[in-house]
N, C-alpha and C positions, 0 to 999 in steps of 0.2 A: 504494500500500499505506499509505504514511505517512498519507493522507488517510483511509482506512478506519480506522486505528488513532485518528486523532483523533476522528472520529465516535462510534466506540465509546466512547472515553473521555467525551467531552463527554455522551453518553447516560448512562452509567453514573453519573457524576457527578451529572447533573439528577436520576436518580433518588434518588440518595443523599441530595441538597440538600432534594428537597421532603419526604423522610422526616424528614429533621433539623429542618428548619423548621416541619414541621406538630408538633413537640413532642416526641419521642422522644428518648431520652438517648443522645448519638453514640455511646456505646460498646456499647449494646444493638443500635443498627441496624448499626453497622460489623461487628459478630461475626456478627449473626444472618443478613445478606444473603451471608454466606460459608455458614453451615451451615444455615439454612432461609431462603433467600431469597423462597418462596411466602409465608409469614408477613409478612415485611416489605414485600412488594408489596400484600398483602391491606390490611395495615392503613395504606399510605401512601395509599390511594384511599379510606380508610373516613370516616365522619363524625366518628371518634374523632379521627383525624390533623386533619380541619378545626378542630375545637375545641380542640385542643392535648393531648387526651389521652394521655399518653406510657405507655410499656411499664410502668413502675414503679407508674403509678396503680392497676393491676389485679395485677400479679405482683410488687409489691414489690421491695425494692432489695437484698434479701439475697445475690441470685445475681449473681455478677460474673464467673465462668469456666465453663469446660466442666467442671471437676473439683467443683463445687458446683451443679450445675443442679438438685439435688433440692432446693434452699433456694427455688427461684422458686415462689411460689404460683400454684396453679391455681385461679383464681376460682370461687367457688361464686355461687349466685343473691342472696346478700346483698352482695357487692360490686357487681352490677349494680345492686342495690336503692338503693344510694347516689344514684344520678343518675335511676332508672326507677322511682319509688315506686310510682306508681299502677298500672304493668304488673305489678310484683312482686306487690301486694296482689291484682289481679284473677287472677293466675297461682294465686297460693297457694289459692283457694277453687274453682278450675275443675279439671277430670278430668285434665287432663295431668299436674298436681300428684301425681296418686295413681298414675303409671305405675310407679315403682319399687316401691312398697309393696304394690300389686296383683300384681306379678309375684312377690313374695317371699312373698305369701300363698297362691300356686297351688302346690299340691303337686309337680306336674310340674315346677316350677323347681328343685326340690332333687333330682329323678331325673335330670336332663339334665348333660352337661358342665360344668361351672363355666365354662369358656372361653366358653361360650355364654349365660351369664347374666351374671355378676357382670362377667366379663371384655369383655360387650359385643359379642362374635362373632354372637350371635343374637338371642334374646327381649331381652337386655339391650341392645343396640345401639339399640333404640327406647324400651324401658322404663326407661333411663336418667333418662328425665324424672321429676322430682319432688325436693322441697326435702328433703334428707338431715338426719339429726340429726349433732351432732358426732361421736357413738359410731359410726353408720354410716360417716362418712367415714374413721375411725380404721380401722375394721375392712377397709374397701376397700385404704386404703393399706397396711396391714400385709400383705395379700395381693397386694401388689403392683400393684394397678389403681389408676391415678392419674389416669385419663383419663375417669373417670365421675363428675364431681364438679359438672356444672352442665347446667340443663335450656334455658338462652336460647340456647345456641349450638345446638340440634338445629333449629331453624327461621331462625336469624340466625347463620348458620356464621361462625365465627373464621376470620381476623381482621378481616374487612370489616365483620361483624354488620349486615348492610343488611336497613333496613326494607323496601325493594322486593323484596329476594328472600324474606322471610318472607311477604309478599304474594302471591307466585306459589304457583300449585296445586301446582307441582312440589315445593315445599317440605313439602308435605303426602304427597306422592307417597311419599317416603322411607319412610315407616311405615305409611299407610294404602294398602296395596296387599298382595296374594298371598292366602295360605290361607284365615284366617278373619276378614280384613276388607278385600276388594278394593275399598275406596270408589274409588280413583283409577280403576281398570278400569270401575267402574260410571258415575262421572261423567262421565269422558271421552269416553265411548261413548253417553252419554245427550243428549238435545236440549238440557240445560243446557251440558254439555261442549262438544259440537259447535259450537254457537254461541259461546262463548268462543273455542275454537282458531280458528274461522272469523274471528271479529274481531282475533284476533291475527295471521292472515296475511293481513289487509286485505280480506276479501271478507264483511264485515259492518260497517254504518256504527258509528262511534265511539261514537254515543249509544245505540246499540241494547242491549235487556237481554240480557245475557250472563253470567249469575251463576257466580262459581267458590266454592270450599271455603268461602273466608275471608267471602265475603257472607252464607252462611247461617248458619255456625258459629262465626264470630268477629266478629259484626258490630260496625261500627265501630271495627274495631280492638280489641276486647275480648279479654283473655287469659283470661277466665272462660268456659269451654265446655262443655257436658255437652248430652245429648239427652233426650226423654222416656223411650224405652225403655230406654234405658242399653245396655250392651254385652252383656248375657245373655239379653235379651229376655224379662224377666220382672219381675212388679212385685207391689206390694201396695197396697191389699187385693186379694184375691183376686176373680177375676170373679164375677159372680152367676150366670150359667150353669152349671148343675151339671157338665157333662161338661167345659166348658172348665176350670172350677175343678179337677175332679180331675185333669187332663191337667197344667196347671201344677204342683200339688202333687207329681205322679209327677217332675217335670223338676226341682223343687226338691230332692226325693229324691236324686236322681241327682247333684246338685251338692252334696249335704250341707248345703245351705242349712236344710233341714229332715231330722228324724230320722225314716227310713222307718218305725221300729218304732213311734213313740209320737207322732208328728205335732208334737212340740215342736221349737223353734230347734235346729239341728244345729251343729256345730262350724265350718262354714264362715260361718254367719249374721252373726256379730260382723264376719268381715273384710269381707263384702258390705256391711255398714252403714258400716264405718269408711272404706272406700276409694272408697264413693260408686258402686258398680258396678250398683245398681238403684234405682230410685224405690220408697220403701217406705211411701209415703203418697199419698193422692189428691192433696192439694196440691202436691207436689214434681211428680207427673207433669202436672198442669194448669198450672203454672207454666211448664215448658218447653214444652209442647204449645202454649200460648197465644202465648209467644215465637215460635215458629216458625210459626204462622199470620199473626202480625203482619209477619213478615219474607217469607212468602210473598206477603203482600197488597199490598206493593210493586209487584209486577208483575202479580199475577193478583187477582181478586175474593175477596174474604172467602169467599164462600159456596162457590166453586170449591176453595180451599185446605183448608176444613174437610172438604169432601168427598172429596178425594184421601185426605188423611191419615186420615179415617176408614174409607176403602176399605183403606189398609194396614194398621189396625188390624184390619178383619175378616178379613183373612189368618191371623192367630194361631190362631185356633181351630181351623183346617183344618191348619196346619203341626204344631200341638201335638198333635191327635189322633194323627198319624203318629207324630209323635217319641214319646209316651207309650206307643203300641202297642209300638214297638222297645223301649223301656225294660223295659215290662213282661214282655215276650219273654225278655229276657236275665235279668231280675230272678229269672224263674220257674227259670232254670238253677241260678243260686246256691242258692235255696231248695231244690231237688232235689238238690242235691251234684254237680251235672255241672260246674260251675266252683267251684273251692276259692279262697274268699277270702283274697286276699294279706295278710300279718300287718300291714300300714300302712293298709288300707283302713279307714275308718271304721265301715263297717257290712258285713254280708253282702249286698252290693246294688252294681250296678255303680256305678261313681265317675269321672264325665266328667273331673274335673280333674287325673287323671294324665296326660291327653292320650294319647298312642301308646303310653306306657309303662304297659301295662294289667295287668301283673305286680306293680306297686307296686315298692319297693325289690328284692324277691325277683327280679322278672323281669329288673331292671337287669343282674343277675350271670348269669342263666341267660336268654337270650332264647327259649330253646324252652319257658318258663313264661308267655310274653305271651299273652295272650287275644285271638284275632284277631276274635272275634265282637263284643267289646268295642271294638275297634279301629273297626270296621265302625259302631258305635253312636256311636263319638265323633266320626268323619266327619260322620255323619247330623246330629249337633247342630253342631260346631264349623265345620264347612264349608258344607254345604248349607242347614241351617235359617237360618244366619247370611244367606247369600246372597239366600234367599229374600225376607226382610223386608227388608234392607238394599237390596236391587235395587228393591223396591216403592217404597221411601220416596226412593230416589234417582232414580226414574223412568226405571229401565232395564229394558224388558221381558223380555229375553233372559236376563238374570240371575235375575230374580223367577221366570221359569218354567224353562228349560233347565238353568241353572246352579244352581237353588235347588230350586222344588217338583218338578221331574222327577227329580232326582238323590237327593231324600228319598223319592221311590217307590221306586226302585231299591235304595236302602239298605235299606229295610223288606222288600223282597221277599227280599234276600240274607240279611238277619238271620233270616227266618223259615225259609228253605231251610237255613240254617247250623243253626238249634236243631232241625229235624225230623232232619238228619244226626246230630247230636250225640246226641239221644235214640236214634235208632235203634241207632247203634254205641258207647253207654255200656255199660260192663262193670260 
């Protein structure tokens, strides 16, 4: 028994000694070994510990007891910038930096419970990413949300802050999965993903091509990432093909990027431009497309890469024809008074950016006022149209067809039937 105690004591002392010699203040380690041992353990095996970066380097030295824990600095990206200038600069110009701003620019954010958004229990759990202003940080603190203050630890989780972890596709899986952006599911069941997973299991030679998310979207460790089509799957200038042009305009109307009554820029146009949600000129689109062709060409011929990406582009007119048909069908119900315009909708027109809360703020108070046909329309756009084109570009046939195109077909059929019933039963 005494021997066991000795072994445990030596082991505990060894862990403590590693942490202390790695550079942390004795008092921080001593206290947090009892209060939050996981933090101490993570830090003790980190590169920070190896380099002698101690607790106070990031958290300051004002906090010294459990009574004054609020004095501990929860570091923002600027603290990381002090040592990681290049990565900070790259991140500040990439789309991840717009996560917080884009979330708050979307009307649905302000209809859902705050705990899901700014509290980080839902959208805010991923869209926390983005360098905040001092005013935004102050507002968060005043609401009691202390932990939405850094983007770096989304991928390099604290307190190990491991580069190796951030290079693992599972780091991307935390956010890029699920309803409207199942990139993890698409990639992991595609040829690219299965080769990577087979290689990890030792069933593919180490030198064989097995691309993961970071190889294509964060090439050479760059923290500046964006895609040609962007999240919304719309772009400027508008297509030359008359039908596709009309259909893209209809989609932009339903996003309030354009005013459906005048054709002028709508209230959401500024936000889309500010947070880089779409490529708004040909040069921007071509820059991202050419970058991807270059990356694809490291494994494939350039001609093949262009052909496959062009094939993905050619799907958009088909998807957008169905999408616009659905929008126009619902828009006619608004115009004819069968659906009452919610007070906070910008126009008497379907508005996709309220997500499922399709009665606006009024609907939040009374769920009987939510418009179901609008919810089907949102699902058609945000879930199934997204999967159709994202599945195509992620080389996943099942997502492109069954979870995307085929589901859009089903949505459109349901919208048509619902509209017919609403007109037949309208008083």
